[in-house]
C-alpha positions in Angstrom: 14.7 0.2 -21.1 11.0 -0.1 -21.2 8.8 2.0 -23.4 5.5 3.5 -22.3 3.6 0.7 -23.9 5.8 -1.9 -22.1 5.2 -0.1 -18.8 1.5 -0.3 -19.3 1.7 -4.1 -20.0 3.8 -4.6 -16.8 1.4 -2.4 -14.8 -1.5 -4.4 -16.2 0.2 -7.6 -15.1 0.8 -6.2 -11.7 -2.8 -5.2 -11.4 -3.9 -8.7 -12.2 -1.5 -10.1 -9.6 -2.7 -7.5 -7.1 -6.3 -8.3 -7.8 -5.7 -12.0 -7.2 -3.8 -11.3 -4.0 -6.5 -9.0 -2.7 -9.2 -11.6 -3.2 -7.4 -14.1 -1.0 -7.7 -12.0 2.2 -9.8 -9.2 3.5 -8.4 -5.7 3.9 -4.8 -6.8 3.9 -1.9 -4.6 5.0 -0.8 -4.4 1.4 -2.8 -1.2 1.2 -0.6 1.9 1.1 1.6 0.1 -1.4 1.9 -0.6 -5.0 -1.1 -3.0 -4.8 -3.4 -0.4 -3.4 -2.3 2.3 -5.8 -2.8 0.0 -8.8 -6.2 -1.1 -7.6 -7.2 2.5 -6.7 -6.1 3.7 -10.1 -8.3 1.0 -11.7 -11.2 2.0 -9.5 -10.8 5.6 -10.6 -12.1 4.7 -14.0 -14.9 2.5 -12.7 -18.3 3.7 -11.5 -18.0 5.3 -8.1 -20.7 4.0 -5.8 -19.5 6.1 -2.9 -17.4 5.2 0.1 -20.3 4.6 2.3 -21.1 1.5 0.3 -18.1 -0.2 1.9 -19.7 -0.2 5.3 -23.1 -1.1 6.8 -25.7 1.6 6.3 -26.2 3.7 9.4 -22.9 2.5 11.0 -20.2 4.7 12.5 -17.9 3.5 9.7 -20.4 4.7 7.1 -20.5 8.1 8.8 -16.7 8.3 8.8 -16.4 7.2 5.1 -19.0 9.7 4.1 -17.1 12.5 5.9 -14.0 11.9 3.7 -15.5 11.3 0.3 -14.0 14.4 -1.1 -10.5 13.5 0.2 -10.8 10.0 -1.1 -11.9 11.2 -4.5 -8.9 13.6 -4.6 -6.6 10.6 -3.8 -8.1 8.7 -6.8 -7.7 11.8 -9.0 -4.1 12.4 -8.1 -1.9 12.8 -11.2 0.3 9.9 -10.2 -2.6 7.5 -10.3 -4.0 9.0 -13.5 -0.5 8.6 -15.1 -0.3 5.0 -13.8 -3.7 4.1 -15.4 -3.3 5.8 -18.7 0.4 5.0 -19.2 1.6 8.6 -19.2 3.5 8.3 -15.8 7.1 9.2 -16.2 9.3 6.1 -16.0 11.6 7.8 -13.5 8.7 8.7 -11.2 7.5 5.1 -11.3 10.9 3.7 -10.6 11.3 6.1 -7.7 8.0 5.0 -6.3 8.6 1.3 -6.5 11.9 1.6 -4.7 10.3 3.8 -2.0 7.4 1.4 -1.7 9.9 -1.5 -1.0 11.5 0.6 1.8 8.0 1.5 3.1 6.8 -2.1 3.2 9.9 -3.2 5.1 9.2 -0.7 7.8 5.4 -1.2 7.7 6.0 -5.0 8.2 8.1 -4.1 11.3 5.3 -2.0 12.7 2.9 -4.9 12.1 5.3 -7.3 13.8 5.4 -5.0 16.9 1.6 -5.0 16.8 1.7 -8.8 16.8 4.1 -8.8 19.8 1.8 -6.4 21.7 -1.5 -7.9 20.7 -3.5 -9.2 23.7 -5.2 -12.2 22.0 -3.6 -15.1 20.2 -5.7 -14.7 17.1 -4.5 -11.1 16.8 -0.9 -12.1 17.3 -1.3 -14.6 14.4 -3.1 -12.1 12.2 -0.6 -9.3 12.5 2.3 -11.8 12.0 0.6 -13.1 8.9 0.0 -9.6 7.6 3.7 -8.6 8.3 4.9 -11.7 6.4 2.5 -11.0 3.6 3.6 -7.4 3.2 7.1 -8.6 2.6 6.4 -11.8 0.6 3.6 -10.7 -1.8 4.7 -7.2 -2.5 8.4 -7.8 -2.6 7.9 -10.5 -5.3 6.0 -7.9 -7.3 8.8 -5.3 -6.7 11.5 -7.8 -7.7 10.0 -8.2 -11.1 10.0 -4.4 -11.6 13.6 -4.2 -10.3 14.7 -6.7 -12.9 13.0 -4.6 -15.6 14.7 -1.5 -14.2 18.1 -3.1 -14.1 18.3 -2.6 -10.4 20.2 -5.1 -8.2 19.2 -5.8 -4.6 22.2 -3.8 -3.3 21.3 -0.8 -5.4 17.7 -0.8 -4.0 19.1 -1.2 -0.4 21.5 1.7 -0.9 18.8 4.1 -2.2 17.9 6.3 0.8 14.4 6.7 1.9 12.6 9.8 0.7 12.1 12.3 3.5 8.3 11.8 3.5 8.7 8.0 3.5 11.2 8.2 6.4 8.9 10.6 8.3 5.8 8.4 7.9 7.5 5.1 8.7 9.3 6.7 11.7 5.9 7.8 13.0 4.6 4.3 12.6 7.5 2.7 14.4 7.6 5.3 17.2 3.9 4.7 17.7 4.4 0.9 17.6 7.1 1.0 20.2 6.1 4.0 22.4 2.3 4.5 22.3 -0.6 2.5 23.6 -1.8 -0.6 21.6 -4.9 1.4 20.7 -2.8 4.2 19.2 -0.7 1.6 17.4 -3.9 0.2 15.8 -4.9 3.7 14.8 -1.6 4.2 13.1 -1.5 1.0 11.1 -5.1 0.5 10.2 -5.5 3.3 7.7 -3.2 1.4 5.4 -5.7 -1.4 5.4 -8.3 0.9 3.9 -6.6 3.5 1.7 
């Protein structure tokens, strides 16, 4: 059983791993997962330069980011992220999240694989396949370290049902991947590259 101080050490180690992983590629699909939450939590306590700084001044992207600054700030101020950064997050909540994140990443990787299959250009096929593989390999290795600390076996994680919100979101991603246009599919998966 990990104490609160131990959890902070492990989260700090995870943040270092996540930081190294995020430097190796641009806007990876590992957003919307433990990596992005840890990095977002770290950013919460850093100086906020504004979202528009992530895009070229005057661009459509800058306009869109500017339009959601309040929403993004609320995400960074969420109690889960605050607890993650200051070590006050309940252990059970963290364990629940990590298991759900593993389920999410499996389904997100499936959606990216469908995007690869439907992509019109070879470079896009390769990119989405790489990102699907990365979502599984990089994040699962991080989860497995936590699962060992939690005393969870692979079977126990697999038997844990998806939370209703996780199931609803991943079902939407997969339904869009299989049944909507390629443009709609991109619209469904790309937010996870940014948030």
